Phi, psi and omega in degrees: 000125183295147179291143177278158177291149172301152186301325181292330177288316178300317180298321179295318177299314183296317179296327178297328182263015192302335180257006182252092186300318183297314180293323179297318179294328176293324181295338179301334187265358185290305181194174179298319180297316179295319180301315182299316181292319182290319179302316180300322182282315182297324184265005174291320179215066187297327181287332175292318176297320182299321186255018171258119181266139177283340179216156183261139173283098187292345180280350180246125178302141184300326183263013183299140174242016178283110185304323182295316180296317184288317181294338180261021178295168192300339185255008193301306183295314179298319182295317180297318178297316180293322178297317179298314180296322181296312180295318179297325177298315179295319179295325184291338180302319184250340188230034184303307183297321181289327177295323176292315182300322181278357179076018180279324170234155183269168185291345180278349181295133180287142177292146183296133183279330183233158166272094188292343175297332180292341179263345188288107179254339187234124178227119176250125185290331176292318178292319180296316178294324177296320178296321178296317178296320177297318179298318179300323182278357184244314188285157171300134188298322179297319178299319182298314182292319178298318181294314180298321180289329174297313179294320179300321180294329180289334183243023175055043178251157182292150176289156175242159184233350180208155176248018175290138177055044181290156174225175176304334177301327180299330186251028182304322182293330179292315178297316180296325178299311180293321179295326184283324190250027180241075188284348186251020182296132176244328182233122174245133181216155168227084198249074179288342176273358176058038180300317184293329175295319180292317180299318183268006177057040177262155180259105184287146174300140181297339179299330180293339182269358189298121174051036183302328184257012181280159179300314185292325178295316178297322179297317178297320178298319179294322176298316180294319177301320179297330182284352183284003169289356173303337182299342183283348176289132183304320182290343180265325183306322184297335181284347185245002183290337184258014179300136175242347179224142179222125180229115179231105177250000181291148174284180178097176184279113182258014184297323182297312182289323177298318180295315180296314182294329180294337178270341186254315189257128180228009183235024177290126181255338181226129183224124176235119186229139170243123174272132183282180175300146188298330180227121176250113183283124180261142181288171174062030172081006177296157184281166175287150177256123184262158188252348187301319183294324178299319180296315180298316181289328176296316178300321178294320178297319178300314182295335184278354182272149181267337189205058180283122185255323186232124177226127179228128181229126170251127185243091178287353179282334188052035184282134178294139177093349180299311183299314182297319180297317182288314179298323178297314181293323178293319179297318184290332189232338189234016187294335179274333187263331190295127179242333180231127180227119184230124174243133177232132175062022184272156176274120178268120179299303171191163185297325181299318179297323177298312186290327178303321180275323185299331185295346180273347184265076186291339181260007181296131181246334181224131181223127182224133167239112187244123177050045181274155178257137184253120180281315172083006178289134181269157175217183186288351183274004186306129178070005176294341183290339190301324180284117178085008179281102182205121182242083190291342185249003183290119184247334185229123184224128175225115177245112187221076173289165176299157191310321184288353179246032184299319181300313180294324178297314180292327178296313179295320179300316181297316181296316183291325175297324182290341182243017181231091187300328182290332178294324181288339180275337184282000000 
């Protein structure tokens, strides 16, 4: 019998194939060692695998928001079936016997071999809600209601009798189930802008783009954001204490989740946040949604971290004071740990204010200002930055204000080159 590869070699092979779903599933059959490594990788972020397409439906424009076109993309039926099986697998981990008793799964279904929650490191709320919508469009309606009521009974929630006009509130028990039984989460995201797909060069399923900018989709996102006060339950808090990455590109008021996470999570090392437009007008007389509270709670979340290394903020509000508020919180709490700082579309008060804070980030290695707006108001702090302005570790610098602020952009670039010795060596 031939000798098996050492586990570290098997792990290297499996990691090399990490974005190739078809090859990974073939590796499951090689041996027990290969199976163990592949299961760990496949179930680390199963919803990401579910909504990553190996090929693009070229007949549908990439930016299409036509629900019919997107729902009928080449993977729709297969994707819905896989979403249903994926969710049922997770439910079966804790409620296998009850699912059989309720007739939701049949007696021939194999008992789950692993507790797949132990492998779950990445959870994106946009992907999870998309999987629920796929399940709704695939499963028998009686089964769906029976399953939801089984979960509702476990979390002391009211029974439901119809799935007409459903919202994220309808599936509150599903979210609470995942929040309660995911002790190994490292990355939490609500990424409607699909930033993580772009970073990892993955091709997202077109279904994720359906009606992203519609009123009803935004309303559903806001309802789901409101439900994130679930983090205050003791049995749920433990699942989020070990988070190391946070990505929130969804619109809406994120003050509730920022406030909750600042009390629970203190080891986030990477944070990517998009602030929405300051006022989102809601139809039917609903009130405006303001952004000021989200900024305040974000600053509080930053201060609560012990070792923030990467921070990226896109500010579609162009709100005055955002940059100063964020830089102040970073200076007060993360000046020793921060290595990457990226601002996009943010309002720059003036270059002096930027430099006054930057001089405290001695370990900063990457700094980016992308398509920023320059306010240009002067204050009494002008040139106070000159004393102690030295960035010995800065290796990567991009200053890109909007075109009309080219002069101010070049001025900041010149100053930073003068105090960053590694930039001159590159």
